[in-house]
Every structure is written in structure tokens, then in C-alpha cells.
N, C-alpha and C positions, 0 to 999 in steps of 0.2 A: 674706842671714843675715836672720833672722827678727827682726821687731823688736820682737814679744812678749818674746823669749827677752833681747833687748838692755836694753828698759826695766826687766827684772827686776833685772838687774844692776846697773843704774844706780839702782834703789832702794834694793838692799843697801848699794852705795856710799855713799849719803846716809843712809840710817840708822844703819849701823854692825853691825845685827845681821838675822840672817833673820826672827825674829819681828816686830819692828817693820817691817821692809819687807812682811811678809805682809799686815800691819794696813795699813799705806799702800795696797796693791794690793787690799785686801778678798780675799783668796785665804788658803787653810791654808797652815800653814808649810810640809807634805809636798807641797803642790802646787809652791809655790815651789822647793823643794829640788829637785823634780824638772825645773823647768825650768833651773836653774843646772847640774844634772850634764849635761842634755841641751846647754847650750851650751857646757860644758867640753869635751865629747865632739866637737862641731864645730870646735871650736878645735884641738882636740887637745893642749892644755895645761891644766893646773890654774889656777885665775882668782881661787881664794878660798885662804886659810889662818887655820885657827881660832887664835884670841889672845883668852884669858880666855874673856869669856862670849860673846863676838862674833867676828866674822871680821875679816880686813884683803885686801885686794886684793893678789895677788902681782904681779910685775912684769908679766907679761903681762895682768894683769887690769887694770893701772892703765893700760896701753897700750890695751886695748879700750874702757877708759871714756871715755879721752880722743877717740876717735875715734868711738865710740857716741853720745857727746853731741852731737857736731856732726850725726851723721847723722840722730838723732832730731829734733832742731831744726830741720833742713832739711826732714824729712820733714812735720813738723807746721805748719811755716810755708808748705809748698807745699799742703797741705790746706785749711788756714784760705784760702788764695788761693783756690784751686779751688771752694771753697764761696761764697766771696765774690760770684766769678761767676756761680755757679747762681742767687744771690740778687739780681745785678744791682748788688752793692756794689762791684763794681771790673770793670777790664777796659779794653781799649782796641778802638773800633770803628773799623774802616778803611774810608773811604769814598771814592768817586771820581766827580767830576762835570765837566760842562761850564763854561762861563763863568757862564751863567744860574744855574746850581745852584750853584755855589760861592759866587755873590755874593749871592743873593736867597733860593732855597729851604732850603737847608742849614743857613745861619747861625741863621734863627730856630727851626728845628726843634731843633738842638745847644741852642741856650740854653734852651729849654723842657724838653728833656730832663734837662740837668745840674741843673737847679731839684730835681728829683725823684731823680736818681743824680750827685750831686756828686761820686764817685770815679771814676767810669767818663770816660775819656780818649777824645778824638778823633785821628784822623790822616787828614787830609785831602787829598787829591791833585787838581789841576786838568789836566783834559786834554780833548782831542776826542771825541765820544761814542765812535766806535770803538776809540781808545786805552784808554777806561776799559772798554769791553767784553773787550777783551785782557787788561785787569790783572785783572778779575774771573776770568775764565778761569783765568790763570795765578796765582790765590791772593794776589796784590798788595793787593788790597781786598777786603772782603767783600760791599760793598753799591755799585753804581752808578746814577747816575742819569743817563740818557742820552735823545737824542732818537730816538724810534720812527719807522718799525719796525726791530726788532733780528732778524737772519736767522741769528745763530749758534744753532746747534741744543744747546750747551752749557748756554746761558743760559734760565733762567725769568725772563717779563717780569711785572710787575705796573703797569698803567697809573697813573699819579700824578695828571697836572694836564693840561690844555688850555693852551698859550701862544700867544697872539697877538704878531706881530712887527709893528712899527709903524715911522713913519718920524718922526725929531726931528729939529730945525735948531738950528742956534744961535741965540740972541737977535737978533743982527742981521741974521739972514739973511733975504733977500726972502720966501722961503717960510714964515717964520716968523709973518707976518702977514697969512697967507691961512688962512681956516678950511677950504676944500677945495680940491684941485689934481685935474687929470685925468692920467693916464699920461704924456701926450705932455709934459707940463711937466718929467717928470724926466728927459729926453732928454741926455746929458752931465753930469748933475748930478754934481758932485765928493762923492764916500761915503768916508766912513772904515769900511771893511768888516772883517768876521771874517777870520781866516785862511782862507785858499782851498781848504782839504781838509776844514772842521771841516764838521758836520751842517747847522747853521743857516745857514752862508754857502752851502751846496749849495741849501737850500731855498729862502732868497732869491733866488738867480741862477735856478732856475729858474721862479718866479714872476714874475720879470721877463722873463724870455723870452718865456713864453705870454702877457705884457701888451704885447709886440714893445717893449719899454723898453730902452735900453742907457746906463748910468749909466757913470761914471769913477770906478774905484775908486782913490783915491790913496794909500791907506795901508791895510794888514793887519795887524791887532793880535787876540790872542786875548781878553784881559780888556775886560770891559764898563765897568768904570771908565775905564780907559784910552782906550777909544773916545770915551765921555762927555767926558772933560777934552780930547781932541783935537778933536771937534766944536766946544766952545766956543772954544779957543786958534787954531783955524784958520778959524773960521767956514764951517764945512761940515755935511753931513747924516750922518744913519747909519738904518740899519736895526737895531732892537734890540729885545729882549723888552719888553713892554709892562710886566713885572713890574720890568723896570730901568728905566724912563723917568723915573722919579724926580722925578714932578710937572712935568715938562718938558711943553710944548705937544705935542701928537700932532696930525701933518700928516694929515688923511682924505684919501687917494687914491682917488679914483671908480672903483669896479669893481675895486679890487686889494686883497684879503684873503688875508693870508699867516698862516697858524696851523700848528701842530704839536702833537704830543701827547708829552709825556714820561712816562717808565718808568723804574720801580727794576727792576734786573737783577741777579740772584744767580745763582751756579754750582749748575746741576742735579745735584742727590744729593750735595751737599756740605752737611751740617749746619752752620746758622748758631750762632755764638754767642749766649748769652744776652741779651748785650746789645745786640748786631746786631740781633736778632729784634724786641727790644722797641722799638729806634730805628726799624725800618721802619716799624712801627706810628704812632709818633709822625712820622714824616715824612710817611706818608699823609694825617693829621689836618693837619700843618700844611700842607702842599701843597695840601690843598682849600680850606682857608681863604684861603692866598694868592691863587689863583686866583678865588674871590668876590669879593676886595677889590678887585681888578685889572678886575674886569669892572664894577664900579659907577660 
């Protein structure tokens, strides 16, 4: 049903005469009469009945006005919401990321973005890099922050930041008092590790193998915050992102440098929402700032 015709009848119902309704709609009476006749023909029944100098709704007209009012209101609300989305006044940005991204990179970028776009909401999903990639492919999230490289052809990749992986220890751990150690000092070291299938764990394990070091992973956890709490409560050590060291002394292991590149992935060929597009730019700026600060 043509919304223009519906709005025409609603105007007549409110004003009580075709003349007043025509003025309200800024059209001629004859033009409005033609619209009303067209609507009556489409409905297959009379919708108006003359009464004195005006018109009244027939039973069919009253029914149509009741339903038409709901229809027009819904359309107007939907149009306003779509326009708000395009102007970044509203919307939901769906983001996925690993432990480092969710704990450190994304919160700062989200906070800054919401200062200028307070009606935009975020839905954040924490998962391993490969899981996040799949979530982007399946459109469960629009943006994903993952460890590079990415091999999925369905994804477009934008490098975000370099991230150094460092060794931290509990305050009372013997290694915490040493400024520098050698790889051999790590043999058999009790480690709180990331989950075995995570990209960051794979990177750490590979670096230790290449340095001919075998550590003792006593617990596996996804969350950086949980890892750091366990380090202190169990008197252990952990390899974590330098972004997440949170002021703890970093133990320098001579000859062992573990680095990775974090990137932003989106679904190739799928248009992003205006809010997601704008947030991607904010995230890129925020990530660059975070890595510069951690390098100091």
C-alpha cells in the first residue's frame, strides 16, 4: 500500500474536511481528492462519507485509519533510525577480539568513540584469533582484532599494531629480583599459560622451542586478567602482552624476543555499517597510541 495515500487519509481524518487536509499537506483539493479515490479503489470500498460541509470515515475507513496510523508511525520510526545510523547517532558495533584486544586495545578505543557518539552501543565477544576470524566470516561480528597472519581468503586485513610478549613474575618470585636472565634459567619454570590452541600461545611455544627451552605450563587460562591474578596468587610466571604487564617488572630474557602483529579483519565484499567504519578508524589511531606508550 502506498504510504502517500495512507498519509492523505490520515490527514483528512484529523482535519475533518478535504480542504483543511489539503492545506495541511500543501496540495490542492483536487489532487487530494484523486489520492482518496485511488485509495478507495485499491481497498475496494468507500472510506469516506459526506457529512455537512465535511466528511466522516466509514466503518472501513475507521479500520484502515487505525491500522494505517500504526503503519505510518513504524515507517517514520524506522526511517529516523536508519538516518541516525548513517549520521552515527545510533547503532550497535559488533566486535570480536582475543584477550589482549578485549582487555587493553578495545576498551580505550570504545571509550573515546562513545564520547563523540554516545548513542552507539558495542557488543564485544572475546575468543581466540581463529574463532574471531570465523565469527567475522559468519557475520556474528563486523570487526575482529586478531593475531596475524590471517589466511582466510574471505577476510580483509588491516595491520593495527606490533605487540611484544614479555615475561612477568610474582613479586616474591626469585626471577623478579633479577634484571636479566638467560634462556637456560627458564628450564622447568612454572608458567601460567594461555589456552593451548590460542594464537598467542602458539607464538610463545614456538619461540621457546627455537630457544631450546622447555617450561612447565601448570595452568591454561584465556583471560590476561586471570593470568596475572594467578601469577601473584601462585607465585608463578607468565608470558603476556607488554600492553598487559600493567606496571609489573618485565624480566629481560637475553636473546629471547617474542613479537607479533595484531590486525583488524573484516568480511571481504560485505559493506560495514557507518558506525563500524568510523570505529575502525578510531581503533587504528588508539592502537597506534597504545603501542607507542608501551614502547617507552
